[in-house]
N, C-alpha and C positions, 0 to 999 in steps of 0.2 A: 764718392768712394764706392767701390765695388762691393756688392753684397757677398756674404760668405757662401761657400758652396753648399749644395743640398745633398743629402743622401738620396739614393735612388728611390726609396720609399716616399720621401718627402717630395721629390720631383714629380713622381706619379700622382700624388695627391694634389699638388698644385696644378698640374696639367689637366686633370679631370675636373677640378673645381672651376677652372677658368675657360672651359670649352665654349662658353657663351660669348667670348670675345671674338671668335671667328666671324668674319663678315663686318666687323666694326671698322671705322676709319682708322688707319694706322696712325695718323696725326690729324686731329679734328680741323686744324686751320690750314692744312696742306694737302688738298685732295690728290695732288700728283703722286703722293706717296702710296696711294692705293688703299686697300683694305687688308685686314689681318686674314691671311690665307690659311695658315696653319700654325699650330703650337707644337713645339717639339722639345724633347729632353735632349740636351747636348752636353758634351764634356765641358767642364769648367775651365780647363786649361785652354788658353787662347789658340795655341798652335793646333791642338787636337780639334778644337772647335772649328777652325778654318777647314781642316781636312774633312771633318764630319759634314760641314755645310756643302763643300764641293761634291762630296759623295751623294748627298740627297738631291742636290741640284741636277746631278747626272742621272737621277732616277732610282738610286738605291733606296731601299726601305729604311726609314730612320732607325728602327730597332737593330737592323743588321749593321748599319753604319756606326751605331753607338758602340759596337764591340771594340772599337779602338780605345775606348776609355776603360782603363784598368785600375785607376786609382780611387774609384768610388766617390769622385767629386763631380757633381752635376749642376746644371743651370737650366732653367726653362726659358726658351726663346720663342718670340713671335716672329713669323716671317710675313712679309708683305706680298701682296699679289704682284708687285713690281720687282720682287727680289731677284737679284743676280749676284753671284758670289763676289765678283770683282768690282761691283758698283757701290762705292761708299755712300752715295746718296740714298740707297735703298737697303742698307745693311739691317740685319735683324735687331730686335730690341729684347733686352732681358725683361721677363715678365714683371718683376718688381719695379723696374724703371718705368715701364709702360703704365702700370697702375698708379704710380706716384705722379707721373705727368698728367694722367687723366684726372686725378683728384685735384691737382693744381688748376687745371683747366676748368673743372666744375666749380671750384671755389672762386676763381676769378670771375666766372659768369654770375655767380651768386652776389659777389660784392659789387659788380657793376650794375646789376639789376636793382640792388638795394639802394644804391646811390642815384640811380637814374630815374 
């Protein structure tokens, strides 16, 4: 299930709090996915999000590209070093999804080391 949209203030707080993720593996078990290259605030609406991502991939500043979002609903995304807009294998991840997957990966490592 998709997380609820964030306010701009909450999105900024999340972005700043998680800057330490830049440079980490995008997926621990799949090195081909690259590393986290950047964290951006994006529109929550999927169509606007696609337009936003195309703009920043073309070199637009994320803050400028974000001006298409007028409904006040945002999401924080992580982009891989391998990111390309039309490549589903390297699509961005929502921050909350990334953190949840990381925790599952950490928990799985703990349980396998405890039984091993």
